[in-house]
mmCIF file of the C-alpha atoms, coordinates in Angstrom:
data_MODEL
# 
_entry.id   MODEL 
# 
loop_
_atom_site.group_PDB 
_atom_site.id 
_atom_site.type_symbol 
_atom_site.label_atom_id 
_atom_site.label_alt_id 
_atom_site.label_comp_id 
_atom_site.label_asym_id 
_atom_site.label_entity_id 
_atom_site.label_seq_id 
_atom_site.pdbx_PDB_ins_code 
_atom_site.Cartn_x 
_atom_site.Cartn_y 
_atom_site.Cartn_z 
_atom_site.occupancy 
_atom_site.B_iso_or_equiv 
_atom_site.pdbx_formal_charge 
_atom_site.auth_seq_id 
_atom_site.auth_comp_id 
_atom_site.auth_asym_id 
_atom_site.auth_atom_id 
_atom_site.pdbx_PDB_model_num 
ATOM 1   C CA . MET A 1 1   ? -74.277 -5.473  20.166  1.00 0.00 ? 1   MET A CA 1 
ATOM 2   C CA . ASP A 1 2   ? -71.563 -7.212  18.136  1.00 0.00 ? 2   ASP A CA 1 
ATOM 3   C CA . ILE A 1 3   ? -70.466 -10.407 19.888  1.00 0.00 ? 3   ILE A CA 1 
ATOM 4   C CA . PHE A 1 4   ? -67.298 -10.534 17.750  1.00 0.00 ? 4   PHE A CA 1 
ATOM 5   C CA . PRO A 1 5   ? -65.975 -6.957  17.812  1.00 0.00 ? 5   PRO A CA 1 
ATOM 6   C CA . GLY A 1 6   ? -63.343 -6.297  15.174  1.00 0.00 ? 6   GLY A CA 1 
ATOM 7   C CA . TRP A 1 7   ? -64.601 -9.032  12.823  1.00 0.00 ? 7   TRP A CA 1 
ATOM 8   C CA . GLU A 1 8   ? -66.582 -6.645  10.642  1.00 0.00 ? 8   GLU A CA 1 
ATOM 9   C CA . GLY A 1 9   ? -65.207 -6.682  7.130   1.00 0.00 ? 9   GLY A CA 1 
ATOM 10  C CA . TYR A 1 10  ? -62.674 -9.401  7.919   1.00 0.00 ? 10  TYR A CA 1 
ATOM 11  C CA . LEU A 1 11  ? -63.033 -11.099 4.529   1.00 0.00 ? 11  LEU A CA 1 
ATOM 12  C CA . PRO A 1 12  ? -61.895 -8.138  2.381   1.00 0.00 ? 12  PRO A CA 1 
ATOM 13  C CA . ARG A 1 13  ? -58.985 -7.570  4.808   1.00 0.00 ? 13  ARG A CA 1 
ATOM 14  C CA . LEU A 1 14  ? -58.030 -11.239 4.693   1.00 0.00 ? 14  LEU A CA 1 
ATOM 15  C CA . GLU A 1 15  ? -58.144 -11.281 0.889   1.00 0.00 ? 15  GLU A CA 1 
ATOM 16  C CA . ALA A 1 16  ? -56.150 -8.040  0.546   1.00 0.00 ? 16  ALA A CA 1 
ATOM 17  C CA . ASN A 1 17  ? -53.455 -9.237  2.935   1.00 0.00 ? 17  ASN A CA 1 
ATOM 18  C CA . TRP A 1 18  ? -53.301 -12.663 1.271   1.00 0.00 ? 18  TRP A CA 1 
ATOM 19  C CA . ARG A 1 19  ? -52.813 -11.068 -2.149  1.00 0.00 ? 19  ARG A CA 1 
ATOM 20  C CA . LYS A 1 20  ? -50.128 -8.760  -0.720  1.00 0.00 ? 20  LYS A CA 1 
ATOM 21  C CA . LEU A 1 21  ? -48.153 -11.601 0.914   1.00 0.00 ? 21  LEU A CA 1 
ATOM 22  C CA . ILE A 1 22  ? -48.770 -14.810 -1.071  1.00 0.00 ? 22  ILE A CA 1 
ATOM 23  C CA . THR A 1 23  ? -47.507 -15.462 -4.610  1.00 0.00 ? 23  THR A CA 1 
ATOM 24  C CA . PRO A 1 24  ? -48.706 -18.154 -7.046  1.00 0.00 ? 24  PRO A CA 1 
ATOM 25  C CA . GLU A 1 25  ? -45.524 -20.123 -6.239  1.00 0.00 ? 25  GLU A CA 1 
ATOM 26  C CA . ASP A 1 26  ? -46.292 -20.268 -2.488  1.00 0.00 ? 26  ASP A CA 1 
ATOM 27  C CA . THR A 1 27  ? -47.833 -23.176 -0.602  1.00 0.00 ? 27  THR A CA 1 
ATOM 28  C CA . VAL A 1 28  ? -50.283 -22.397 2.212   1.00 0.00 ? 28  VAL A CA 1 
ATOM 29  C CA . VAL A 1 29  ? -51.770 -24.764 4.797   1.00 0.00 ? 29  VAL A CA 1 
ATOM 30  C CA . LEU A 1 30  ? -55.213 -23.818 6.131   1.00 0.00 ? 30  LEU A CA 1 
ATOM 31  C CA . ALA A 1 31  ? -55.439 -25.346 9.598   1.00 0.00 ? 31  ALA A CA 1 
ATOM 32  C CA . GLY A 1 32  ? -59.137 -26.226 9.587   1.00 0.00 ? 32  GLY A CA 1 
ATOM 33  C CA . ASP A 1 33  ? -62.553 -24.611 9.981   1.00 0.00 ? 33  ASP A CA 1 
ATOM 34  C CA . THR A 1 34  ? -62.348 -23.628 6.315   1.00 0.00 ? 34  THR A CA 1 
ATOM 35  C CA . SER A 1 35  ? -66.090 -23.516 5.622   1.00 0.00 ? 35  SER A CA 1 
ATOM 36  C CA . TRP A 1 36  ? -69.268 -23.439 7.693   1.00 0.00 ? 36  TRP A CA 1 
ATOM 37  C CA . ALA A 1 37  ? -70.980 -25.606 5.056   1.00 0.00 ? 37  ALA A CA 1 
ATOM 38  C CA . MET A 1 38  ? -72.758 -28.714 6.283   1.00 0.00 ? 38  MET A CA 1 
ATOM 39  C CA . ASN A 1 39  ? -72.014 -30.807 3.176   1.00 0.00 ? 39  ASN A CA 1 
ATOM 40  C CA . LEU A 1 40  ? -69.312 -30.841 0.524   1.00 0.00 ? 40  LEU A CA 1 
ATOM 41  C CA . ASN A 1 41  ? -71.458 -29.397 -2.266  1.00 0.00 ? 41  ASN A CA 1 
ATOM 42  C CA . ASP A 1 42  ? -72.263 -26.342 -0.131  1.00 0.00 ? 42  ASP A CA 1 
ATOM 43  C CA . THR A 1 43  ? -68.550 -25.459 0.145   1.00 0.00 ? 43  THR A CA 1 
ATOM 44  C CA . LYS A 1 44  ? -68.445 -24.215 -3.458  1.00 0.00 ? 44  LYS A CA 1 
ATOM 45  C CA . ALA A 1 45  ? -68.696 -20.484 -2.678  1.00 0.00 ? 45  ALA A CA 1 
ATOM 46  C CA . ASP A 1 46  ? -66.067 -20.682 0.068   1.00 0.00 ? 46  ASP A CA 1 
ATOM 47  C CA . PHE A 1 47  ? -63.757 -22.843 -2.034  1.00 0.00 ? 47  PHE A CA 1 
ATOM 48  C CA . ALA A 1 48  ? -64.215 -20.555 -5.051  1.00 0.00 ? 48  ALA A CA 1 
ATOM 49  C CA . LEU A 1 49  ? -62.896 -17.651 -2.982  1.00 0.00 ? 49  LEU A CA 1 
ATOM 50  C CA . ILE A 1 50  ? -59.938 -19.714 -1.759  1.00 0.00 ? 50  ILE A CA 1 
ATOM 51  C CA . GLN A 1 51  ? -59.309 -20.967 -5.307  1.00 0.00 ? 51  GLN A CA 1 
ATOM 52  C CA . SER A 1 52  ? -59.173 -17.346 -6.535  1.00 0.00 ? 52  SER A CA 1 
ATOM 53  C CA . LEU A 1 53  ? -56.317 -16.558 -4.155  1.00 0.00 ? 53  LEU A CA 1 
ATOM 54  C CA . PRO A 1 54  ? -52.685 -17.101 -5.192  1.00 0.00 ? 54  PRO A CA 1 
ATOM 55  C CA . GLY A 1 55  ? -50.769 -20.220 -4.178  1.00 0.00 ? 55  GLY A CA 1 
ATOM 56  C CA . GLN A 1 56  ? -51.383 -23.888 -3.632  1.00 0.00 ? 56  GLN A CA 1 
ATOM 57  C CA . LYS A 1 57  ? -53.676 -24.435 -0.649  1.00 0.00 ? 57  LYS A CA 1 
ATOM 58  C CA . TRP A 1 58  ? -53.669 -27.560 1.541   1.00 0.00 ? 58  TRP A CA 1 
ATOM 59  C CA . LEU A 1 59  ? -56.725 -28.061 3.774   1.00 0.00 ? 59  LEU A CA 1 
ATOM 60  C CA . LEU A 1 60  ? -56.709 -29.713 7.197   1.00 0.00 ? 60  LEU A CA 1 
ATOM 61  C CA . LYS A 1 61  ? -59.855 -30.850 8.945   1.00 0.00 ? 61  LYS A CA 1 
ATOM 62  C CA . GLY A 1 62  ? -61.135 -28.589 11.711  1.00 0.00 ? 62  GLY A CA 1 
ATOM 63  C CA . ASN A 1 63  ? -63.780 -29.269 14.327  1.00 0.00 ? 63  ASN A CA 1 
ATOM 64  C CA . HIS A 1 64  ? -66.340 -27.179 12.364  1.00 0.00 ? 64  HIS A CA 1 
ATOM 65  C CA . ASP A 1 65  ? -65.667 -28.723 8.940   1.00 0.00 ? 65  ASP A CA 1 
ATOM 66  C CA . TYR A 1 66  ? -68.886 -30.761 8.882   1.00 0.00 ? 66  TYR A CA 1 
ATOM 67  C CA . TRP A 1 67  ? -68.590 -31.008 5.085   1.00 0.00 ? 67  TRP A CA 1 
ATOM 68  C CA . TRP A 1 68  ? -65.443 -33.166 5.466   1.00 0.00 ? 68  TRP A CA 1 
ATOM 69  C CA . THR A 1 69  ? -65.888 -36.643 4.008   1.00 0.00 ? 69  THR A CA 1 
ATOM 70  C CA . THR A 1 70  ? -63.445 -39.207 2.615   1.00 0.00 ? 70  THR A CA 1 
ATOM 71  C CA . THR A 1 71  ? -60.264 -38.033 0.925   1.00 0.00 ? 71  THR A CA 1 
ATOM 72  C CA . ARG A 1 72  ? -61.306 -39.800 -2.256  1.00 0.00 ? 72  ARG A CA 1 
ATOM 73  C CA . LYS A 1 73  ? -64.683 -37.993 -2.377  1.00 0.00 ? 73  LYS A CA 1 
ATOM 74  C CA . MET A 1 74  ? -63.108 -34.638 -1.565  1.00 0.00 ? 74  MET A CA 1 
ATOM 75  C CA . ASP A 1 75  ? -60.369 -35.040 -4.191  1.00 0.00 ? 75  ASP A CA 1 
ATOM 76  C CA . LYS A 1 76  ? -62.992 -36.013 -6.784  1.00 0.00 ? 76  LYS A CA 1 
ATOM 77  C CA . PHE A 1 77  ? -65.164 -33.013 -5.815  1.00 0.00 ? 77  PHE A CA 1 
ATOM 78  C CA . LEU A 1 78  ? -62.222 -30.585 -5.995  1.00 0.00 ? 78  LEU A CA 1 
ATOM 79  C CA . ALA A 1 79  ? -61.197 -31.873 -9.436  1.00 0.00 ? 79  ALA A CA 1 
ATOM 80  C CA . ALA A 1 80  ? -64.765 -31.854 -10.811 1.00 0.00 ? 80  ALA A CA 1 
ATOM 81  C CA . SER A 1 81  ? -65.297 -28.311 -9.506  1.00 0.00 ? 81  SER A CA 1 
ATOM 82  C CA . GLY A 1 82  ? -62.080 -26.993 -11.042 1.00 0.00 ? 82  GLY A CA 1 
ATOM 83  C CA . PHE A 1 83  ? -60.506 -26.259 -7.651  1.00 0.00 ? 83  PHE A CA 1 
ATOM 84  C CA . ASP A 1 84  ? -57.035 -27.225 -8.823  1.00 0.00 ? 84  ASP A CA 1 
ATOM 85  C CA . THR A 1 85  ? -55.136 -25.203 -6.205  1.00 0.00 ? 85  THR A CA 1 
ATOM 86  C CA . LEU A 1 86  ? -56.952 -26.862 -3.276  1.00 0.00 ? 86  LEU A CA 1 
ATOM 87  C CA . HIS A 1 87  ? -55.663 -30.135 -1.843  1.00 0.00 ? 87  HIS A CA 1 
ATOM 88  C CA . ILE A 1 88  ? -56.469 -32.295 1.169   1.00 0.00 ? 88  ILE A CA 1 
ATOM 89  C CA . LEU A 1 89  ? -53.790 -32.824 3.842   1.00 0.00 ? 89  LEU A CA 1 
ATOM 90  C CA . HIS A 1 90  ? -54.989 -36.024 5.501   1.00 0.00 ? 90  HIS A CA 1 
ATOM 91  C CA . ASN A 1 91  ? -52.931 -39.214 5.990   1.00 0.00 ? 91  ASN A CA 1 
ATOM 92  C CA . ASN A 1 92  ? -50.472 -37.853 3.412   1.00 0.00 ? 92  ASN A CA 1 
ATOM 93  C CA . ALA A 1 93  ? -47.728 -35.263 3.014   1.00 0.00 ? 93  ALA A CA 1 
ATOM 94  C CA . CYS A 1 94  ? -47.104 -32.353 0.682   1.00 0.00 ? 94  CYS A CA 1 
ATOM 95  C CA . ILE A 1 95  ? -43.468 -32.206 -0.427  1.00 0.00 ? 95  ILE A CA 1 
ATOM 96  C CA . VAL A 1 96  ? -42.143 -28.744 -1.275  1.00 0.00 ? 96  VAL A CA 1 
ATOM 97  C CA . GLY A 1 97  ? -38.442 -28.871 -2.105  1.00 0.00 ? 97  GLY A CA 1 
ATOM 98  C CA . ASP A 1 98  ? -36.667 -30.470 0.857   1.00 0.00 ? 98  ASP A CA 1 
ATOM 99  C CA . THR A 1 99  ? -39.621 -29.893 3.197   1.00 0.00 ? 99  THR A CA 1 
ATOM 100 C CA . ALA A 1 100 ? -42.606 -32.121 3.924   1.00 0.00 ? 100 ALA A CA 1 
ATOM 101 C CA . LEU A 1 101 ? -45.835 -30.557 5.160   1.00 0.00 ? 101 LEU A CA 1 
ATOM 102 C CA . CYS A 1 102 ? -47.664 -33.106 7.305   1.00 0.00 ? 102 CYS A CA 1 
ATOM 103 C CA . GLY A 1 103 ? -50.666 -32.985 9.561   1.00 0.00 ? 103 GLY A CA 1 
ATOM 104 C CA . THR A 1 104 ? -54.029 -33.948 10.947  1.00 0.00 ? 104 THR A CA 1 
ATOM 105 C CA . ARG A 1 105 ? -56.800 -32.399 13.006  1.00 0.00 ? 105 ARG A CA 1 
ATOM 106 C CA . GLY A 1 106 ? -55.566 -33.623 16.386  1.00 0.00 ? 106 GLY A CA 1 
ATOM 107 C CA . TRP A 1 107 ? -57.850 -33.673 19.395  1.00 0.00 ? 107 TRP A CA 1 
ATOM 108 C CA . PRO A 1 108 ? -58.317 -31.642 22.598  1.00 0.00 ? 108 PRO A CA 1 
ATOM 109 C CA . PHE A 1 109 ? -55.838 -33.108 25.086  1.00 0.00 ? 109 PHE A CA 1 
ATOM 110 C CA . ASP A 1 110 ? -58.184 -32.553 28.016  1.00 0.00 ? 110 ASP A CA 1 
ATOM 111 C CA . ASP A 1 111 ? -60.922 -34.862 26.642  1.00 0.00 ? 111 ASP A CA 1 
ATOM 112 C CA . VAL A 1 112 ? -60.242 -37.765 29.014  1.00 0.00 ? 112 VAL A CA 1 
ATOM 113 C CA . ALA A 1 113 ? -63.469 -39.661 28.331  1.00 0.00 ? 113 ALA A CA 1 
ATOM 114 C CA . ALA A 1 114 ? -63.105 -43.078 26.696  1.00 0.00 ? 114 ALA A CA 1 
ATOM 115 C CA . GLN A 1 115 ? -64.324 -41.668 23.363  1.00 0.00 ? 115 GLN A CA 1 
ATOM 116 C CA . GLY A 1 116 ? -61.791 -38.827 23.636  1.00 0.00 ? 116 GLY A CA 1 
ATOM 117 C CA . GLU A 1 117 ? -58.955 -41.281 24.263  1.00 0.00 ? 117 GLU A CA 1 
ATOM 118 C CA . LYS A 1 118 ? -60.036 -43.321 21.235  1.00 0.00 ? 118 LYS A CA 1 
ATOM 119 C CA . LEU A 1 119 ? -60.159 -40.211 19.037  1.00 0.00 ? 119 LEU A CA 1 
ATOM 120 C CA . MET A 1 120 ? -56.763 -39.008 20.300  1.00 0.00 ? 120 MET A CA 1 
ATOM 121 C CA . ALA A 1 121 ? -55.229 -42.398 19.459  1.00 0.00 ? 121 ALA A CA 1 
ATOM 122 C CA . ARG A 1 122 ? -56.774 -42.215 15.980  1.00 0.00 ? 122 ARG A CA 1 
ATOM 123 C CA . GLU A 1 123 ? -55.396 -38.716 15.405  1.00 0.00 ? 123 GLU A CA 1 
ATOM 124 C CA . ALA A 1 124 ? -51.934 -39.765 16.638  1.00 0.00 ? 124 ALA A CA 1 
ATOM 125 C CA . GLY A 1 125 ? -52.101 -42.606 14.085  1.00 0.00 ? 125 GLY A CA 1 
ATOM 126 C CA . ARG A 1 126 ? -53.092 -40.188 11.331  1.00 0.00 ? 126 ARG A CA 1 
ATOM 127 C CA . LEU A 1 127 ? -50.228 -37.856 12.243  1.00 0.00 ? 127 LEU A CA 1 
ATOM 128 C CA . ARG A 1 128 ? -47.848 -40.833 12.128  1.00 0.00 ? 128 ARG A CA 1 
ATOM 129 C CA . MET A 1 129 ? -49.169 -41.831 8.659   1.00 0.00 ? 129 MET A CA 1 
ATOM 130 C CA . SER A 1 130 ? -48.687 -38.283 7.405   1.00 0.00 ? 130 SER A CA 1 
ATOM 131 C CA . LEU A 1 131 ? -45.130 -38.137 8.731   1.00 0.00 ? 131 LEU A CA 1 
ATOM 132 C CA . GLN A 1 132 ? -44.388 -41.575 7.286   1.00 0.00 ? 132 GLN A CA 1 
ATOM 133 C CA . ALA A 1 133 ? -45.672 -40.360 3.908   1.00 0.00 ? 133 ALA A CA 1 
ATOM 134 C CA . ALA A 1 134 ? -42.928 -37.721 4.048   1.00 0.00 ? 134 ALA A CA 1 
ATOM 135 C CA . GLY A 1 135 ? -40.365 -40.508 3.719   1.00 0.00 ? 135 GLY A CA 1 
ATOM 136 C CA . ASP A 1 136 ? -36.817 -39.347 4.220   1.00 0.00 ? 136 ASP A CA 1 
ATOM 137 C CA . THR A 1 137 ? -37.548 -35.719 3.357   1.00 0.00 ? 137 THR A CA 1 
ATOM 138 C CA . PRO A 1 138 ? -34.969 -33.866 5.490   1.00 0.00 ? 138 PRO A CA 1 
ATOM 139 C CA . ARG A 1 139 ? -37.328 -31.285 7.033   1.00 0.00 ? 139 ARG A CA 1 
ATOM 140 C CA . LYS A 1 140 ? -40.788 -32.138 8.313   1.00 0.00 ? 140 LYS A CA 1 
ATOM 141 C CA . ILE A 1 141 ? -43.243 -29.472 9.443   1.00 0.00 ? 141 ILE A CA 1 
ATOM 142 C CA . ALA A 1 142 ? -46.420 -30.542 11.237  1.00 0.00 ? 142 ALA A CA 1 
ATOM 143 C CA . PHE A 1 143 ? -49.782 -28.793 11.049  1.00 0.00 ? 143 PHE A CA 1 
ATOM 144 C CA . LEU A 1 144 ? -52.671 -29.509 13.417  1.00 0.00 ? 144 LEU A CA 1 
ATOM 145 C CA . HIS A 1 145 ? -56.051 -27.953 13.963  1.00 0.00 ? 145 HIS A CA 1 
ATOM 146 C CA . TYR A 1 146 ? -55.905 -28.290 17.756  1.00 0.00 ? 146 TYR A CA 1 
ATOM 147 C CA . PRO A 1 147 ? -52.778 -27.057 19.549  1.00 0.00 ? 147 PRO A CA 1 
ATOM 148 C CA . PRO A 1 148 ? -50.733 -30.015 20.851  1.00 0.00 ? 148 PRO A CA 1 
ATOM 149 C CA . VAL A 1 149 ? -49.333 -28.023 23.800  1.00 0.00 ? 149 VAL A CA 1 
ATOM 150 C CA . TYR A 1 150 ? -50.896 -25.533 26.185  1.00 0.00 ? 150 TYR A CA 1 
ATOM 151 C CA . PRO A 1 151 ? -49.250 -23.846 29.157  1.00 0.00 ? 151 PRO A CA 1 
ATOM 152 C CA . GLY A 1 152 ? -48.795 -26.621 31.706  1.00 0.00 ? 152 GLY A CA 1 
ATOM 153 C CA . ALA A 1 153 ? -50.370 -29.405 29.609  1.00 0.00 ? 153 ALA A CA 1 
ATOM 154 C CA . SER A 1 154 ? -50.054 -31.254 26.317  1.00 0.00 ? 154 SER A CA 1 
ATOM 155 C CA . ALA A 1 155 ? -51.541 -33.907 24.056  1.00 0.00 ? 155 ALA A CA 1 
ATOM 156 C CA . LYS A 1 156 ? -48.954 -36.525 25.047  1.00 0.00 ? 156 LYS A CA 1 
ATOM 157 C CA . GLU A 1 157 ? -49.791 -38.928 22.210  1.00 0.00 ? 157 GLU A CA 1 
ATOM 158 C CA . LEU A 1 158 ? -49.324 -36.257 19.537  1.00 0.00 ? 158 LEU A CA 1 
ATOM 159 C CA . VAL A 1 159 ? -46.181 -34.807 21.116  1.00 0.00 ? 159 VAL A CA 1 
ATOM 160 C CA . GLU A 1 160 ? -44.656 -38.309 21.215  1.00 0.00 ? 160 GLU A CA 1 
ATOM 161 C CA . VAL A 1 161 ? -45.279 -38.755 17.469  1.00 0.00 ? 161 VAL A CA 1 
ATOM 162 C CA . LEU A 1 162 ? -43.820 -35.312 16.716  1.00 0.00 ? 162 LEU A CA 1 
ATOM 163 C CA . ASN A 1 163 ? -40.715 -36.200 18.734  1.00 0.00 ? 163 ASN A CA 1 
ATOM 164 C CA . GLU A 1 164 ? -40.455 -39.666 17.158  1.00 0.00 ? 164 GLU A CA 1 
ATOM 165 C CA . PHE A 1 165 ? -40.131 -38.072 13.715  1.00 0.00 ? 165 PHE A CA 1 
ATOM 166 C CA . GLY A 1 166 ? -37.875 -35.221 14.823  1.00 0.00 ? 166 GLY A CA 1 
ATOM 167 C CA . VAL A 1 167 ? -40.429 -32.507 14.056  1.00 0.00 ? 167 VAL A CA 1 
ATOM 168 C CA . THR A 1 168 ? -39.155 -29.165 15.341  1.00 0.00 ? 168 THR A CA 1 
ATOM 169 C CA . GLU A 1 169 ? -41.878 -26.946 13.855  1.00 0.00 ? 169 GLU A CA 1 
ATOM 170 C CA . CYS A 1 170 ? -45.591 -27.393 14.496  1.00 0.00 ? 170 CYS A CA 1 
ATOM 171 C CA . TYR A 1 171 ? -48.273 -24.891 13.541  1.00 0.00 ? 171 TYR A CA 1 
ATOM 172 C CA . TYR A 1 172 ? -51.930 -25.039 14.502  1.00 0.00 ? 172 TYR A CA 1 
ATOM 173 C CA . GLY A 1 173 ? -55.257 -23.264 14.419  1.00 0.00 ? 173 GLY A CA 1 
ATOM 174 C CA . HIS A 1 174 ? -58.253 -23.438 16.782  1.00 0.00 ? 174 HIS A CA 1 
ATOM 175 C CA . LEU A 1 175 ? -57.176 -20.440 18.801  1.00 0.00 ? 175 LEU A CA 1 
ATOM 176 C CA . HIS A 1 176 ? -59.744 -18.629 20.875  1.00 0.00 ? 176 HIS A CA 1 
ATOM 177 C CA . GLY A 1 177 ? -58.851 -15.178 22.081  1.00 0.00 ? 177 GLY A CA 1 
# 
């Protein structure tokens, strides 16, 4: 019994569609859960595949990116490994023309435990730093791993930061279903 029906052969389909839609001049943000590796060195096979695809790729942290370490270590690893089309989107912004791509992982809004509140405040601060790094770029697009809004509920701290900076577009991953 396949617990993920329809996932068979997803990688060749993903690669074929990517190559059909993305050009070397495009910029793509991957909204987290990029590799199941447990440490940075073990990401090489996954990153080699992503490197082989057209475009500049900016990686956000997801809840399953256990390999994620400091930006400095990741940047050094990417450079040493020849992954020159992979970049880390974390406390910074990627400027493409008149648009700034900003983002952070975010946090599940329904985690009301003290630790959850602390992590949400940290992620709101990281989102703010990323948006500040965009400077006065006219258009700011935010990317998060966790959705900031669900039907009937939202991550108030993140939504406030998005509104503070006039963000009108926000894209996210971590979708189930």
